[in-house]
Chimera marker file (.cmm) of the C-alpha trace (Angstrom):
<marker_set name="trace">
<marker id="1" x="-0.001" y="-0.079" z="0.061" r="1" g="1" b="0" radius="0.5"/>
<marker id="2" x="1.421" y="3.336" z="-1.133" r="1" g="1" b="0" radius="0.5"/>
<marker id="3" x="1.564" y="6.152" z="1.449" r="1" g="1" b="0" radius="0.5"/>
<marker id="4" x="0.204" y="9.733" z="0.675" r="1" g="1" b="0" radius="0.5"/>
<marker id="5" x="2.642" y="12.684" z="0.648" r="1" g="1" b="0" radius="0.5"/>
<marker id="6" x="1.594" y="13.994" z="4.150" r="1" g="1" b="0" radius="0.5"/>
<marker id="7" x="2.252" y="10.537" z="5.912" r="1" g="1" b="0" radius="0.5"/>
<marker id="8" x="5.700" y="10.459" z="4.257" r="1" g="1" b="0" radius="0.5"/>
<marker id="9" x="6.570" y="13.942" z="5.282" r="1" g="1" b="0" radius="0.5"/>
<marker id="10" x="5.396" y="13.250" z="8.879" r="1" g="1" b="0" radius="0.5"/>
<marker id="11" x="7.529" y="9.961" z="9.074" r="1" g="1" b="0" radius="0.5"/>
<marker id="12" x="10.391" y="12.120" z="7.703" r="1" g="1" b="0" radius="0.5"/>
<marker id="13" x="9.789" y="14.735" z="10.492" r="1" g="1" b="0" radius="0.5"/>
<marker id="14" x="9.738" y="12.096" z="13.189" r="1" g="1" b="0" radius="0.5"/>
<marker id="15" x="13.010" y="10.576" z="11.959" r="1" g="1" b="0" radius="0.5"/>
<marker id="16" x="14.732" y="13.954" z="11.850" r="1" g="1" b="0" radius="0.5"/>
<marker id="17" x="13.314" y="14.872" z="15.348" r="1" g="1" b="0" radius="0.5"/>
<marker id="18" x="14.779" y="11.599" z="16.804" r="1" g="1" b="0" radius="0.5"/>
<marker id="19" x="18.124" y="11.596" z="14.742" r="1" g="1" b="0" radius="0.5"/>
<marker id="20" x="20.212" y="12.656" z="17.614" r="1" g="1" b="0" radius="0.5"/>
<marker id="21" x="18.294" y="10.886" z="20.296" r="1" g="1" b="0" radius="0.5"/>
<marker id="22" x="20.112" y="7.656" z="20.911" r="1" g="1" b="0" radius="0.5"/>
<marker id="23" x="20.739" y="7.471" z="24.635" r="1" g="1" b="0" radius="0.5"/>
<marker id="24" x="18.585" y="7.193" z="27.745" r="1" g="1" b="0" radius="0.5"/>
<marker id="25" x="19.702" y="7.643" z="31.400" r="1" g="1" b="0" radius="0.5"/>
<marker id="26" x="17.745" y="6.668" z="34.430" r="1" g="1" b="0" radius="0.5"/>
<marker id="27" x="18.009" y="4.886" z="37.743" r="1" g="1" b="0" radius="0.5"/>
<marker id="28" x="16.035" y="2.400" z="40.088" r="1" g="1" b="0" radius="0.5"/>
<marker id="29" x="16.207" y="1.333" z="43.464" r="1" g="1" b="0" radius="0.5"/>
<marker id="30" x="17.662" y="-2.180" z="44.153" r="1" g="1" b="0" radius="0.5"/>
<marker id="31" x="14.870" y="-4.603" z="44.828" r="1" g="1" b="0" radius="0.5"/>
<marker id="32" x="15.344" y="-6.295" z="48.392" r="1" g="1" b="0" radius="0.5"/>
<marker id="33" x="18.126" y="-3.972" z="49.511" r="1" g="1" b="0" radius="0.5"/>
<marker id="34" x="18.143" y="-2.978" z="53.080" r="1" g="1" b="0" radius="0.5"/>
<marker id="35" x="19.457" y="0.479" z="52.568" r="1" g="1" b="0" radius="0.5"/>
<marker id="36" x="17.643" y="1.441" z="49.303" r="1" g="1" b="0" radius="0.5"/>
<marker id="37" x="20.695" y="1.099" z="47.089" r="1" g="1" b="0" radius="0.5"/>
<marker id="38" x="20.214" y="3.049" z="43.711" r="1" g="1" b="0" radius="0.5"/>
<marker id="39" x="21.452" y="1.644" z="40.141" r="1" g="1" b="0" radius="0.5"/>
<marker id="40" x="22.155" y="4.036" z="37.482" r="1" g="1" b="0" radius="0.5"/>
<marker id="41" x="21.032" y="2.782" z="34.052" r="1" g="1" b="0" radius="0.5"/>
<marker id="42" x="22.474" y="4.111" z="30.551" r="1" g="1" b="0" radius="0.5"/>
<marker id="43" x="20.767" y="2.608" z="27.487" r="1" g="1" b="0" radius="0.5"/>
<marker id="44" x="21.968" y="3.492" z="23.953" r="1" g="1" b="0" radius="0.5"/>
<marker id="45" x="19.296" y="2.845" z="21.239" r="1" g="1" b="0" radius="0.5"/>
<marker id="46" x="18.220" y="3.637" z="17.790" r="1" g="1" b="0" radius="0.5"/>
<marker id="47" x="15.044" y="4.175" z="16.173" r="1" g="1" b="0" radius="0.5"/>
<marker id="48" x="14.547" y="1.140" z="14.072" r="1" g="1" b="0" radius="0.5"/>
<marker id="49" x="11.281" y="2.023" z="12.237" r="1" g="1" b="0" radius="0.5"/>
<marker id="50" x="8.407" y="4.468" z="12.502" r="1" g="1" b="0" radius="0.5"/>
<marker id="51" x="4.983" y="3.120" z="11.281" r="1" g="1" b="0" radius="0.5"/>
<marker id="52" x="2.351" y="5.771" z="10.610" r="1" g="1" b="0" radius="0.5"/>
<marker id="53" x="-1.286" y="5.668" z="9.117" r="1" g="1" b="0" radius="0.5"/>
<marker id="54" x="-3.740" y="8.390" z="8.897" r="1" g="1" b="0" radius="0.5"/>
<marker id="55" x="-6.516" y="8.435" z="11.552" r="1" g="1" b="0" radius="0.5"/>
<marker id="56" x="-10.152" y="9.004" z="10.690" r="1" g="1" b="0" radius="0.5"/>
<marker id="57" x="-11.855" y="7.972" z="14.028" r="1" g="1" b="0" radius="0.5"/>
<marker id="58" x="-10.359" y="10.720" z="16.507" r="1" g="1" b="0" radius="0.5"/>
<marker id="59" x="-10.446" y="14.311" z="15.561" r="1" g="1" b="0" radius="0.5"/>
<marker id="60" x="-7.590" y="15.053" z="18.075" r="1" g="1" b="0" radius="0.5"/>
<marker id="61" x="-4.955" y="13.278" z="16.133" r="1" g="1" b="0" radius="0.5"/>
<marker id="62" x="-4.393" y="13.037" z="12.241" r="1" g="1" b="0" radius="0.5"/>
<marker id="63" x="-1.932" y="10.034" z="12.715" r="1" g="1" b="0" radius="0.5"/>
<marker id="64" x="-1.724" y="6.918" z="14.611" r="1" g="1" b="0" radius="0.5"/>
<marker id="65" x="1.537" y="5.214" z="14.794" r="1" g="1" b="0" radius="0.5"/>
<marker id="66" x="4.101" y="3.256" z="16.144" r="1" g="1" b="0" radius="0.5"/>
<marker id="67" x="7.730" y="3.939" z="16.986" r="1" g="1" b="0" radius="0.5"/>
<marker id="68" x="9.977" y="0.957" z="17.150" r="1" g="1" b="0" radius="0.5"/>
<marker id="69" x="12.864" y="1.477" z="19.482" r="1" g="1" b="0" radius="0.5"/>
<marker id="70" x="15.954" y="-0.888" z="19.164" r="1" g="1" b="0" radius="0.5"/>
<marker id="71" x="18.289" y="-0.908" z="22.294" r="1" g="1" b="0" radius="0.5"/>
<marker id="72" x="21.716" y="-1.625" z="21.444" r="1" g="1" b="0" radius="0.5"/>
<marker id="73" x="23.776" y="-1.233" z="24.563" r="1" g="1" b="0" radius="0.5"/>
<marker id="74" x="22.701" y="-1.580" z="28.497" r="1" g="1" b="0" radius="0.5"/>
<marker id="75" x="24.904" y="-0.418" z="31.174" r="1" g="1" b="0" radius="0.5"/>
<marker id="76" x="24.316" y="-0.552" z="34.843" r="1" g="1" b="0" radius="0.5"/>
<marker id="77" x="26.491" y="1.633" z="37.500" r="1" g="1" b="0" radius="0.5"/>
<marker id="78" x="26.684" y="2.722" z="40.902" r="1" g="1" b="0" radius="0.5"/>
<marker id="79" x="29.150" y="5.312" z="42.130" r="1" g="1" b="0" radius="0.5"/>
<marker id="80" x="30.740" y="5.803" z="38.710" r="1" g="1" b="0" radius="0.5"/>
<marker id="81" x="31.599" y="2.011" z="38.378" r="1" g="1" b="0" radius="0.5"/>
<marker id="82" x="29.801" y="0.715" z="35.315" r="1" g="1" b="0" radius="0.5"/>
<marker id="83" x="29.048" y="-2.716" z="33.874" r="1" g="1" b="0" radius="0.5"/>
<marker id="84" x="28.159" y="-3.398" z="30.478" r="1" g="1" b="0" radius="0.5"/>
<marker id="85" x="26.461" y="-6.014" z="28.311" r="1" g="1" b="0" radius="0.5"/>
<marker id="86" x="23.047" y="-6.429" z="30.029" r="1" g="1" b="0" radius="0.5"/>
<marker id="87" x="20.047" y="-7.905" z="28.519" r="1" g="1" b="0" radius="0.5"/>
<marker id="88" x="16.467" y="-6.977" z="28.487" r="1" g="1" b="0" radius="0.5"/>
<marker id="89" x="15.466" y="-8.751" z="31.636" r="1" g="1" b="0" radius="0.5"/>
<marker id="90" x="18.302" y="-7.493" z="33.628" r="1" g="1" b="0" radius="0.5"/>
<marker id="91" x="16.576" y="-4.257" z="34.252" r="1" g="1" b="0" radius="0.5"/>
<marker id="92" x="13.205" y="-3.170" z="35.685" r="1" g="1" b="0" radius="0.5"/>
<marker id="93" x="10.397" y="-3.136" z="33.302" r="1" g="1" b="0" radius="0.5"/>
<marker id="94" x="9.542" y="0.425" z="34.458" r="1" g="1" b="0" radius="0.5"/>
<marker id="95" x="12.938" y="1.461" z="32.876" r="1" g="1" b="0" radius="0.5"/>
<marker id="96" x="11.720" y="0.268" z="29.413" r="1" g="1" b="0" radius="0.5"/>
<marker id="97" x="8.345" y="2.056" z="30.021" r="1" g="1" b="0" radius="0.5"/>
<marker id="98" x="10.118" y="5.220" z="30.756" r="1" g="1" b="0" radius="0.5"/>
<marker id="99" x="12.382" y="5.106" z="27.691" r="1" g="1" b="0" radius="0.5"/>
<marker id="100" x="9.256" y="4.616" z="25.634" r="1" g="1" b="0" radius="0.5"/>
<marker id="101" x="7.360" y="7.474" z="27.056" r="1" g="1" b="0" radius="0.5"/>
<marker id="102" x="10.390" y="9.674" z="26.614" r="1" g="1" b="0" radius="0.5"/>
<marker id="103" x="10.584" y="8.909" z="22.887" r="1" g="1" b="0" radius="0.5"/>
<marker id="104" x="6.980" y="9.454" z="22.672" r="1" g="1" b="0" radius="0.5"/>
<marker id="105" x="6.866" y="12.644" z="24.543" r="1" g="1" b="0" radius="0.5"/>
<marker id="106" x="9.688" y="14.168" z="22.163" r="1" g="1" b="0" radius="0.5"/>
<marker id="107" x="7.540" y="13.379" z="19.136" r="1" g="1" b="0" radius="0.5"/>
<marker id="108" x="4.458" y="14.763" z="20.824" r="1" g="1" b="0" radius="0.5"/>
<marker id="109" x="6.241" y="17.975" z="21.815" r="1" g="1" b="0" radius="0.5"/>
<marker id="110" x="6.753" y="19.002" z="18.145" r="1" g="1" b="0" radius="0.5"/>
<marker id="111" x="3.854" y="16.852" z="16.521" r="1" g="1" b="0" radius="0.5"/>
<marker id="112" x="0.889" y="16.809" z="19.037" r="1" g="1" b="0" radius="0.5"/>
<marker id="113" x="-1.485" y="15.712" z="16.051" r="1" g="1" b="0" radius="0.5"/>
<marker id="114" x="0.443" y="12.364" z="15.910" r="1" g="1" b="0" radius="0.5"/>
<marker id="115" x="-0.332" y="9.713" z="18.339" r="1" g="1" b="0" radius="0.5"/>
<marker id="116" x="2.403" y="7.328" z="18.718" r="1" g="1" b="0" radius="0.5"/>
<marker id="117" x="2.746" y="3.947" z="20.744" r="1" g="1" b="0" radius="0.5"/>
<marker id="118" x="6.406" y="2.709" z="21.576" r="1" g="1" b="0" radius="0.5"/>
<marker id="119" x="7.556" y="-0.844" z="20.849" r="1" g="1" b="0" radius="0.5"/>
<marker id="120" x="10.869" y="-2.535" z="21.302" r="1" g="1" b="0" radius="0.5"/>
<marker id="121" x="13.065" y="-4.672" z="19.230" r="1" g="1" b="0" radius="0.5"/>
<marker id="122" x="15.343" y="-6.419" z="21.690" r="1" g="1" b="0" radius="0.5"/>
<marker id="123" x="17.187" y="-8.420" z="19.345" r="1" g="1" b="0" radius="0.5"/>
<marker id="124" x="20.433" y="-7.036" z="19.598" r="1" g="1" b="0" radius="0.5"/>
<marker id="125" x="20.889" y="-6.890" z="23.328" r="1" g="1" b="0" radius="0.5"/>
<marker id="126" x="19.462" y="-10.333" z="23.716" r="1" g="1" b="0" radius="0.5"/>
<marker id="127" x="21.700" y="-12.070" z="21.549" r="1" g="1" b="0" radius="0.5"/>
<link id1="1" id2="2" r="1" g="1" b="0" radius="0.2"/>
<link id1="2" id2="3" r="1" g="1" b="0" radius="0.2"/>
<link id1="3" id2="4" r="1" g="1" b="0" radius="0.2"/>
<link id1="4" id2="5" r="1" g="1" b="0" radius="0.2"/>
<link id1="5" id2="6" r="1" g="1" b="0" radius="0.2"/>
<link id1="6" id2="7" r="1" g="1" b="0" radius="0.2"/>
<link id1="7" id2="8" r="1" g="1" b="0" radius="0.2"/>
<link id1="8" id2="9" r="1" g="1" b="0" radius="0.2"/>
<link id1="9" id2="10" r="1" g="1" b="0" radius="0.2"/>
<link id1="10" id2="11" r="1" g="1" b="0" radius="0.2"/>
<link id1="11" id2="12" r="1" g="1" b="0" radius="0.2"/>
<link id1="12" id2="13" r="1" g="1" b="0" radius="0.2"/>
<link id1="13" id2="14" r="1" g="1" b="0" radius="0.2"/>
<link id1="14" id2="15" r="1" g="1" b="0" radius="0.2"/>
<link id1="15" id2="16" r="1" g="1" b="0" radius="0.2"/>
<link id1="16" id2="17" r="1" g="1" b="0" radius="0.2"/>
<link id1="17" id2="18" r="1" g="1" b="0" radius="0.2"/>
<link id1="18" id2="19" r="1" g="1" b="0" radius="0.2"/>
<link id1="19" id2="20" r="1" g="1" b="0" radius="0.2"/>
<link id1="20" id2="21" r="1" g="1" b="0" radius="0.2"/>
<link id1="21" id2="22" r="1" g="1" b="0" radius="0.2"/>
<link id1="22" id2="23" r="1" g="1" b="0" radius="0.2"/>
<link id1="23" id2="24" r="1" g="1" b="0" radius="0.2"/>
<link id1="24" id2="25" r="1" g="1" b="0" radius="0.2"/>
<link id1="25" id2="26" r="1" g="1" b="0" radius="0.2"/>
<link id1="26" id2="27" r="1" g="1" b="0" radius="0.2"/>
<link id1="27" id2="28" r="1" g="1" b="0" radius="0.2"/>
<link id1="28" id2="29" r="1" g="1" b="0" radius="0.2"/>
<link id1="29" id2="30" r="1" g="1" b="0" radius="0.2"/>
<link id1="30" id2="31" r="1" g="1" b="0" radius="0.2"/>
<link id1="31" id2="32" r="1" g="1" b="0" radius="0.2"/>
<link id1="32" id2="33" r="1" g="1" b="0" radius="0.2"/>
<link id1="33" id2="34" r="1" g="1" b="0" radius="0.2"/>
<link id1="34" id2="35" r="1" g="1" b="0" radius="0.2"/>
<link id1="35" id2="36" r="1" g="1" b="0" radius="0.2"/>
<link id1="36" id2="37" r="1" g="1" b="0" radius="0.2"/>
<link id1="37" id2="38" r="1" g="1" b="0" radius="0.2"/>
<link id1="38" id2="39" r="1" g="1" b="0" radius="0.2"/>
<link id1="39" id2="40" r="1" g="1" b="0" radius="0.2"/>
<link id1="40" id2="41" r="1" g="1" b="0" radius="0.2"/>
<link id1="41" id2="42" r="1" g="1" b="0" radius="0.2"/>
<link id1="42" id2="43" r="1" g="1" b="0" radius="0.2"/>
<link id1="43" id2="44" r="1" g="1" b="0" radius="0.2"/>
<link id1="44" id2="45" r="1" g="1" b="0" radius="0.2"/>
<link id1="45" id2="46" r="1" g="1" b="0" radius="0.2"/>
<link id1="46" id2="47" r="1" g="1" b="0" radius="0.2"/>
<link id1="47" id2="48" r="1" g="1" b="0" radius="0.2"/>
<link id1="48" id2="49" r="1" g="1" b="0" radius="0.2"/>
<link id1="49" id2="50" r="1" g="1" b="0" radius="0.2"/>
<link id1="50" id2="51" r="1" g="1" b="0" radius="0.2"/>
<link id1="51" id2="52" r="1" g="1" b="0" radius="0.2"/>
<link id1="52" id2="53" r="1" g="1" b="0" radius="0.2"/>
<link id1="53" id2="54" r="1" g="1" b="0" radius="0.2"/>
<link id1="54" id2="55" r="1" g="1" b="0" radius="0.2"/>
<link id1="55" id2="56" r="1" g="1" b="0" radius="0.2"/>
<link id1="56" id2="57" r="1" g="1" b="0" radius="0.2"/>
<link id1="57" id2="58" r="1" g="1" b="0" radius="0.2"/>
<link id1="58" id2="59" r="1" g="1" b="0" radius="0.2"/>
<link id1="59" id2="60" r="1" g="1" b="0" radius="0.2"/>
<link id1="60" id2="61" r="1" g="1" b="0" radius="0.2"/>
<link id1="61" id2="62" r="1" g="1" b="0" radius="0.2"/>
<link id1="62" id2="63" r="1" g="1" b="0" radius="0.2"/>
<link id1="63" id2="64" r="1" g="1" b="0" radius="0.2"/>
<link id1="64" id2="65" r="1" g="1" b="0" radius="0.2"/>
<link id1="65" id2="66" r="1" g="1" b="0" radius="0.2"/>
<link id1="66" id2="67" r="1" g="1" b="0" radius="0.2"/>
<link id1="67" id2="68" r="1" g="1" b="0" radius="0.2"/>
<link id1="68" id2="69" r="1" g="1" b="0" radius="0.2"/>
<link id1="69" id2="70" r="1" g="1" b="0" radius="0.2"/>
<link id1="70" id2="71" r="1" g="1" b="0" radius="0.2"/>
<link id1="71" id2="72" r="1" g="1" b="0" radius="0.2"/>
<link id1="72" id2="73" r="1" g="1" b="0" radius="0.2"/>
<link id1="73" id2="74" r="1" g="1" b="0" radius="0.2"/>
<link id1="74" id2="75" r="1" g="1" b="0" radius="0.2"/>
<link id1="75" id2="76" r="1" g="1" b="0" radius="0.2"/>
<link id1="76" id2="77" r="1" g="1" b="0" radius="0.2"/>
<link id1="77" id2="78" r="1" g="1" b="0" radius="0.2"/>
<link id1="78" id2="79" r="1" g="1" b="0" radius="0.2"/>
<link id1="79" id2="80" r="1" g="1" b="0" radius="0.2"/>
<link id1="80" id2="81" r="1" g="1" b="0" radius="0.2"/>
<link id1="81" id2="82" r="1" g="1" b="0" radius="0.2"/>
<link id1="82" id2="83" r="1" g="1" b="0" radius="0.2"/>
<link id1="83" id2="84" r="1" g="1" b="0" radius="0.2"/>
<link id1="84" id2="85" r="1" g="1" b="0" radius="0.2"/>
<link id1="85" id2="86" r="1" g="1" b="0" radius="0.2"/>
<link id1="86" id2="87" r="1" g="1" b="0" radius="0.2"/>
<link id1="87" id2="88" r="1" g="1" b="0" radius="0.2"/>
<link id1="88" id2="89" r="1" g="1" b="0" radius="0.2"/>
<link id1="89" id2="90" r="1" g="1" b="0" radius="0.2"/>
<link id1="90" id2="91" r="1" g="1" b="0" radius="0.2"/>
<link id1="91" id2="92" r="1" g="1" b="0" radius="0.2"/>
<link id1="92" id2="93" r="1" g="1" b="0" radius="0.2"/>
<link id1="93" id2="94" r="1" g="1" b="0" radius="0.2"/>
<link id1="94" id2="95" r="1" g="1" b="0" radius="0.2"/>
<link id1="95" id2="96" r="1" g="1" b="0" radius="0.2"/>
<link id1="96" id2="97" r="1" g="1" b="0" radius="0.2"/>
<link id1="97" id2="98" r="1" g="1" b="0" radius="0.2"/>
<link id1="98" id2="99" r="1" g="1" b="0" radius="0.2"/>
<link id1="99" id2="100" r="1" g="1" b="0" radius="0.2"/>
<link id1="100" id2="101" r="1" g="1" b="0" radius="0.2"/>
<link id1="101" id2="102" r="1" g="1" b="0" radius="0.2"/>
<link id1="102" id2="103" r="1" g="1" b="0" radius="0.2"/>
<link id1="103" id2="104" r="1" g="1" b="0" radius="0.2"/>
<link id1="104" id2="105" r="1" g="1" b="0" radius="0.2"/>
<link id1="105" id2="106" r="1" g="1" b="0" radius="0.2"/>
<link id1="106" id2="107" r="1" g="1" b="0" radius="0.2"/>
<link id1="107" id2="108" r="1" g="1" b="0" radius="0.2"/>
<link id1="108" id2="109" r="1" g="1" b="0" radius="0.2"/>
<link id1="109" id2="110" r="1" g="1" b="0" radius="0.2"/>
<link id1="110" id2="111" r="1" g="1" b="0" radius="0.2"/>
<link id1="111" id2="112" r="1" g="1" b="0" radius="0.2"/>
<link id1="112" id2="113" r="1" g="1" b="0" radius="0.2"/>
<link id1="113" id2="114" r="1" g="1" b="0" radius="0.2"/>
<link id1="114" id2="115" r="1" g="1" b="0" radius="0.2"/>
<link id1="115" id2="116" r="1" g="1" b="0" radius="0.2"/>
<link id1="116" id2="117" r="1" g="1" b="0" radius="0.2"/>
<link id1="117" id2="118" r="1" g="1" b="0" radius="0.2"/>
<link id1="118" id2="119" r="1" g="1" b="0" radius="0.2"/>
<link id1="119" id2="120" r="1" g="1" b="0" radius="0.2"/>
<link id1="120" id2="121" r="1" g="1" b="0" radius="0.2"/>
<link id1="121" id2="122" r="1" g="1" b="0" radius="0.2"/>
<link id1="122" id2="123" r="1" g="1" b="0" radius="0.2"/>
<link id1="123" id2="124" r="1" g="1" b="0" radius="0.2"/>
<link id1="124" id2="125" r="1" g="1" b="0" radius="0.2"/>
<link id1="125" id2="126" r="1" g="1" b="0" radius="0.2"/>
<link id1="126" id2="127" r="1" g="1" b="0" radius="0.2"/>
</marker_set>
């Protein structure tokens, strides 16, 4: 199915907007820790794909879409001591949710007429 000009242009704008966005930093408390130890998380990622279609059912959004985020490296650290090579299940699910929300918020801040849902492709980090 061929896309119309406006859909193609919107996809191009999203890619340009996210072009330099490839790192995410956050933290979480260690589960079952007696003294509430904090773990820093650094995720490197790329935007693998943006899928978009026109929306005819909701007047607030001209487009509905999915942004596919592909993490390429996960590092965990405490007190500036970092370890690398972690997989999807090595960190809290809430961190993945925060990364997805961060990417969607970046899109929404510039293109509020586009409703995006984040999805992840963990192929690279889960090898």
